[in-house]
C-alpha positions in Angstrom: -91.7 47.0 40.0 -89.7 43.9 41.5 -92.2 41.9 44.0 -90.7 39.9 46.6 -92.3 36.3 47.8 -91.3 35.5 51.4 -91.0 31.8 51.8 -91.7 29.9 54.9 -89.2 27.7 55.9 -91.1 24.5 55.5 -92.9 23.6 52.8 -96.4 24.7 52.0 -97.8 28.0 50.7 -95.8 31.4 50.6 -97.4 34.8 50.8 -96.6 37.6 47.9 -95.5 41.0 49.2 -94.6 44.0 46.9 -91.3 45.6 46.8 -90.6 49.0 45.4 -87.8 48.8 43.3 -86.5 50.7 39.8 -82.5 51.2 38.7 -80.8 52.9 35.7 -78.7 50.2 33.9 -78.0 50.1 30.6 -75.8 46.8 30.9 -77.7 43.5 30.3 -76.5 39.9 29.0 -76.5 39.9 25.4 -79.6 38.2 23.1 -81.7 38.2 25.8 -83.6 41.8 24.9 -86.6 40.0 24.0 -87.5 38.6 26.7 -91.4 39.4 28.8 -93.2 38.7 31.5 -92.5 37.0 35.5 -89.0 35.4 36.5 -90.6 33.8 39.8 -86.7 32.9 41.8 -86.4 30.6 44.5 -83.2 31.7 46.1 -81.3 31.2 49.6 -82.1 33.7 52.4 -78.8 34.5 52.8 -79.2 36.0 49.0 -82.0 38.0 49.9 -79.6 41.9 49.4 -78.1 41.0 46.7 -80.5 39.4 44.6 -82.9 41.9 45.1 -80.3 44.6 43.8 -79.7 41.9 41.2 -83.6 42.0 40.3 -83.7 45.3 40.3 -80.3 45.5 37.3 -82.0 42.6 35.9 -85.2 44.9 35.7 -83.7 48.1 34.6 -82.4 45.7 31.6 -85.3 44.2 30.4 -88.3 46.6 30.4 -91.3 44.6 31.0 -90.2 41.7 33.0 -90.9 41.1 36.5 -88.7 39.1 39.3 -90.7 37.1 41.9 -88.0 36.0 44.8 -89.2 33.5 47.3 -86.3 33.7 49.6 -85.9 31.1 52.7 -83.9 28.1 53.7 -82.2 26.1 50.8 -83.8 22.9 52.6 -87.3 24.6 52.4 -87.0 25.5 48.7 -86.3 22.6 47.1 -89.3 20.6 48.7 -91.2 23.5 47.9 -90.0 22.9 43.8 -90.2 19.0 44.4 -93.7 19.5 45.3 -94.8 21.4 42.3 -94.4 25.0 43.6 -94.3 27.1 39.8 -90.5 28.9 40.2 -88.0 29.4 37.2 -84.7 29.7 38.6 -83.5 28.2 42.0 -80.6 30.0 43.0 -79.6 27.6 47.0 -76.6 27.8 49.9 -75.8 24.6 49.4 -74.9 21.5 46.5 -76.7 19.3 48.4 -80.6 21.1 47.8 -79.6 21.7 44.6 -79.2 18.1 44.6 -81.7 17.4 45.7 -84.0 19.2 43.1 -82.0 18.1 40.5 -82.3 14.7 41.6 -86.2 15.0 40.6 -86.4 16.1 37.3 -87.1 20.1 38.7 -83.2 20.6 37.1 -82.2 21.8 32.9 -78.5 21.5 32.0 -76.1 21.5 34.9 -75.9 23.9 37.6 -73.5 26.6 38.1 -71.4 27.4 41.4 -71.8 31.6 41.3 -70.3 32.5 44.5 -69.2 31.1 48.0 -69.5 31.8 51.5 -68.2 31.0 54.4 -69.6 31.1 58.4 -68.1 33.8 60.9 -69.3 34.6 64.9 -71.9 37.5 65.0 -71.9 39.4 68.1 -74.8 42.2 68.9 -72.4 46.1 69.2 -70.4 45.8 72.1 -70.1 42.2 72.5 -71.8 41.9 76.1 -70.8 38.4 76.4 -67.4 39.1 76.0 -66.9 36.3 73.1 -63.6 35.5 72.1 -64.1 32.5 69.4 -65.7 29.4 68.3 -65.5 27.4 72.1 -67.6 30.2 73.9 -70.2 28.1 72.0 -69.4 25.2 74.2 -70.4 27.2 77.8 -73.0 27.0 79.2 -73.1 30.9 80.1 -73.7 32.7 76.9 -77.2 32.8 74.8 -76.3 31.3 71.8 -78.1 31.0 68.2 -77.9 28.7 65.2 -79.5 27.8 61.9 -81.1 24.1 62.7 -79.1 21.5 61.3 -81.1 20.1 58.1 -80.2 23.8 56.6 -77.1 25.4 54.5 -75.9 27.2 57.6 -76.8 24.6 60.0 -74.6 21.6 58.6 -72.0 24.0 57.6 -72.0 25.3 61.7 -71.7 21.3 62.4 -69.4 20.5 60.1 -67.0 23.7 61.9 -67.9 22.3 65.5 -66.4 19.2 64.5 -63.6 20.3 63.5 -63.0 22.3 65.9 -63.6 19.7 69.0 -66.5 22.2 70.2 -69.7 20.6 71.8 -72.4 23.3 70.9 -75.0 24.4 73.4 -77.9 26.2 71.4 -80.4 28.1 73.1 -82.2 28.2 70.0 -81.9 27.2 66.6 -84.1 28.9 63.4 -84.9 27.6 60.1 -82.9 30.0 58.2 -79.8 32.3 58.8 -81.5 35.5 58.3 -83.4 33.9 62.0 -80.9 33.2 63.7 -79.1 37.1 62.4 -82.3 38.7 63.9 -81.5 37.4 67.5 -78.3 38.7 67.1 -79.8 42.6 66.5 -82.3 42.4 68.8 -79.6 41.7 72.1 -81.6 38.1 72.4 -78.2 36.2 72.3 -75.0 36.7 72.9 -73.6 34.9 69.9 -74.3 32.9 66.5 -72.8 31.4 63.3 -74.2 33.2 60.6 -72.3 34.2 57.2 -69.8 36.6 56.6 -72.3 38.3 54.2 -74.4 38.6 56.4 -72.1 40.2 59.1 -71.6 42.4 56.5 -75.1 43.4 56.1 -76.5 44.3 59.5 -73.2 47.1 59.0 -73.5 48.7 62.7 -75.8 46.2 64.9 -73.5 43.5 64.7 -70.4 42.8 65.1 -68.1 39.5 63.7 -65.3 37.5 65.0 -63.4 35.9 62.4 -62.4 32.1 63.8 -59.7 29.4 61.5 -62.2 26.8 61.3 -64.6 28.4 58.9 -62.5 27.6 56.1 -63.5 23.9 57.0 -67.1 24.8 55.6 -66.8 26.8 52.9 -70.7 26.9 51.0 -70.7 26.8 47.3 -74.1 28.8 46.0 -75.2 26.7 42.9 -78.1 28.1 40.7 -80.3 26.6 37.7 -83.1 27.1 36.0 -85.7 24.7 36.7 -87.1 22.3 34.4 -90.6 23.1 34.4 -90.1 27.0 34.2 -93.3 28.7 33.5 -91.1 31.1 31.7 -87.5 29.5 30.5 -86.5 32.1 28.4 -87.1 34.7 31.4 -84.8 32.2 33.3 -82.3 31.4 31.6 -81.3 34.5 30.8 -81.4 35.9 34.6 -79.0 32.5 35.2 -76.8 34.0 32.4 -77.0 37.2 34.6 -76.3 35.8 37.9 -73.0 34.6 36.2 -72.0 38.6 34.5 -69.2 40.6 35.3 -71.8 42.9 36.4 -73.4 40.0 38.7 -69.5 39.5 40.1 -69.9 43.2 41.2 -72.3 42.7 43.5 -71.3 39.7 45.1 -68.0 40.8 45.8 -69.3 43.9 46.9 -71.7 42.3 49.6 -68.3 40.0 51.2 -69.0 36.4 48.6 -66.2 35.1 47.7 -65.6 33.8 44.0 -66.2 30.7 43.1 
């Protein structure tokens, strides 16, 4: 079984919830067959689907290992780690938040960028707000959702708006990209900026609109084992797995760019 730990958007306690999983995959990184116990992974919200799938594959390759996830805004997860939250691995949606953890001596070794991501405009199915591009975010009429500026998706949005010369007029700012995407899925807003991978994950619930300035704010995603990992061996094995060709196939299918 793989258990999923949903992180709150601010520092503090997180609630545990069980998520059933299982997979039949015989491929595993070499030299890690003897690991066991639990590996706790703090990961950016935009990695929810891919890391959940990787957790199934990792557990299948290492019987007896359980993966616990805490998904949320990278800024909030970094703060939790620095405040002593027990975790084995950190996967951030931005180098800035990984650096915050590293500066506190909480990272072992050098963080490695394992994927890249970029923003895309998301609109409800049928595009009822008739959104055509980034300029619409500067108009008063459409209802707009953006990530809070302190989280990676919000910081990236700020960069692309500055590049486009657009002053956004959001009706709401959310704690992480999944919360923003939910606003679009429910039809509560006419448009939002989320990651391209989130648009793909949503399937036919939303539509995506590319824009040229997205290339101005490519998000690098670093991963690293943590210095005070309760299960250092499993942490190292999981990070190796995230960097493997097997994991690369999962990320590519989800729409992530290679580093």
